[in-house]
BAKENU-851599 format. One record per residue (C-alpha): x, y, z. Coordinates in steps of 0.5 Angstrom, whole numbers, plus 2048, in hexadecimal, padded with zeros to 3 digits. Last residue first. Layout:
// BAKENU-851599
XYZ ...
***
This chain:
// BAKENU-851599
82A799852 82E79F853 83679C857 83A79C851 8377A5851 83B7A5857 8437A2853 8417A584C 83F7AD84E 8457AD854 8497AA84E 8477B084A 8477B584E 8507B3850 8507B3849 84D7B9849 8517BD84D 8587B984B 8557BC844 8557C4847 85C7C484B 8607C1846 85C7C7841 85C7C583A 8557C283A 8547BF833 8507C182D 8547BF827 8577C7826 8587C782E 8547C9834 8557CD839 8577D4836 8507D6835 84D7D283A 8527D883F 84E7D4846 84D7CD845 8477CB84B 8477C484C 8437C1852 8437BE859 83D7BC85E 83A7B6859 8327B8858 82D7B385A 8277B7858 8227B885C 81F7BD856 81E7C385B 8247C385F 8297BE85B 8287C0854 8267C8854 82A7C985A 8307C5856 82E7C984F 82E7D0852 8367CE856 8387CB84E 8357D384D 83A7D6852 8407D2851 8407D3849 8477D3848 8487D984D 84E7DC84A 8497DD844 84A7DB83D 8467D6840 8457CE840 8407C9844 83F7C4848 83A7BE84C 8397B984D 8327B584F 8317AE851 82B7AA84E 8257A8852 8217AE855 8217B384F 81E7B0849 8197AC84E 8177B2851 8117B484E 80E7AD850 8127A6850 8127A4848 80C7A9847 80A7B1848 8107B4844 80E7BC847 8167BD849 8187BB841 8157C1840 8187C5845 8207C2844 8207C383E 81D7CA83E 8227CC843 8277C983E 8267CD839 8257D383C 82D7D3840 82C7D2847 82E7D884B 8347DD84D 8327E0847 8327DB842 8367D6844 8397D183F 8367C9841 83A7C3840 8357BD843 8377B7845 8327B1846 8327AB849 82F7A484A 82B7A6843 8257A4842 8227A9844 8247AE840 8227AB83A 81C7AA83C 81C7B083F 81C7B4838 8187AF834 8137B2839 8167B9838 8167B8830 80E7B6831 80C7BB835 8087BC83B 8027BD83A 7FE7C1835 7FA7C6839 7FC7C5840 8037C683D 8027CB839 7FF7CF83E 8047CD843 8097CE83F 8107CD83D 8147D1837 8137CC832 8177C5831 81B7C382C 81F7BD82D 8257BA828 8287C1829 8287C0830 82F7BC82E 82F7B5832 8357B1832 8347AA835 83A7A6838 83B79F83B 83F7A183F 84779D83E 84B7A3842 84F7A483C 8477A5839 8457A9840 84C7AE83D 84A7AF836 8427B0838 8457B683D 84B7BA838 8447B9833 8407BC839 8467C1839 8457C3832 83E7C4832 83F7C8837 8437CD834 83F7CD830 8417CE828 83A7CE825 8357D282A 8327CA82D 8317CC834 8317C783A 8347C1839 8337BA83A 8377B383B 8327AE83E 8367A9842 8347A1841 83979D846 83D798844 83B791849 841790850 
***
């Protein structure tokens, strides 16, 4: 079995973001499973707010095309996404909106049709951002026709869930992450 290429990103840019910590922990866990891990920071892909008139006038931004190519070149994607108002955060939603407009290398859904997606969230609340993951799953699976793994990792009480080195302290959360990343590597290994 070849080591799959896995992209890891957080749907947050906030300094001290719990989801950035979760993305880091996921990347480290994936590396222990011999995946070829690429860490992606959405700060490196500054996109305007999606607007159909802007797209009509100027086309899809080059940065969105670059992000599309990065996603499409991986067999798996792990997204650590915060929950905003029980939904997907605006930063991540905007990136997905623009990437879904790229019509090259297999069409608009190429970046979402090939890789298998795994979802995680970390939140100070008790549910660990689970409601936001439901909204993200709906967007990816139903709207963009992506394969999304059924299990998720939802880290509640995130403000006390990580140690000083950014590692998960709770055994249950660690086990959820281990199981999810192992499943991601297994399924992504079957993607060409």
